[in-house]
Structure formats: structure tokens, C-alpha cells
N, C-alpha and C positions, 0 to 999 in steps of 0.2 A: 492457699492461694486465693487471690481476690477475681472476682469475676468482673470483667468490663463490658459494657453494652457496645454494640458496633458504633454507637456515637461518641462513647469515652474514647474508644479506641482510636477514631479517625482525628478526635482531636488531641489526643497524645502524640500521634503519629505527625500532625502539622505542627506540633511544640517542638517535636524532634526537630523537624526539616526546617523549622524559624531558626533553632539553636544552632544547628549546622552551618545554614547560611550566613549566619550572623559571626560565626567563629572563622568562616573563611574569608569575609569581610575585612575582619580583625587582622587577620593572617595578611592578606595583601596589603593593608595599610602599614603595617608593622616593615614591611618588606621592603616598599616604598620608602617609608622613613629612614631604615638603615641604608636604602643604596644613596639616598639624598646626603646623609650625614657622610658616607665614604666620599663621597664625589666633592662635599664641601672641604674635607679635609686633603683631599690631592690637591684640590684648586688653591685654597687659600692657608694650609697649614692646620695647627692645632684648633678642634673644635671646643667651644666653650661650653660650659655646662647651661649658660642662657639657650645659646642656639639650641644644643639637643633637648631640652624640655620645649622650645616652641616647636622644633619640628616633630616631636612625639605627640605635642598637643592639637596638630593639626589634623584637619580631615583628608580624605583622598584626593579630593578636589584641590583643597590649597597644596599637598605636597605635589600633584601633578604640576599645578603651576610656578611652584618654586623650582622644581625639575627642569622646566623649560627656561627659567630665568637665569639658571647658573651658568647655561650656555654662553651669555654674551655679559653677565654682570661684573663688572671690573672690581666689586667689593661684595664682602659678605651681605653686608645692611641693604644692598640694592637687592637680592635676592627675595627679601621679606617685605619690599615696598607695595 
């Protein structure tokens, strides 16, 4: 068993905390992307691979904006303008 100083232990704890926060953030983004894709499918029919990739490549702010736009967009393309 390796001895860790208090400084090393705190650094390790901070690293774990940052990793957990990053994982939670990614999970939230993925959930938002899944919901948006479901909404697109319900409103416009089949979701193309191009749209799927675009949504998964979006960050949380873009996904939020697209989620707002789907409410009034008459076409799929207008969601992403």
C-alpha cells in the first residue's frame, strides 16, 4: 500500500470530484440530445443520420436552443439555423 501525503490525497479527491462533475455534465447533454431527437422524430418523422450526428455533436447550450426552436419550426432545417 502506497502512502499519500495530505496534499496528494486532496489533489486526488479534487480530480475525482472533477471527473464526477464532467460525467454528470455529459450525461445531462446526452439526455437532452436524446429528448431532442425524440421530439424531432415525433414532429417530422424519421430522423436522418446527419441530424442525429449534428445533435450529438452539439453542446448543452446548442441543444437547449434547438429544443426551443422545435416548438415553432415548420421544418427540421429551421431548428438548426
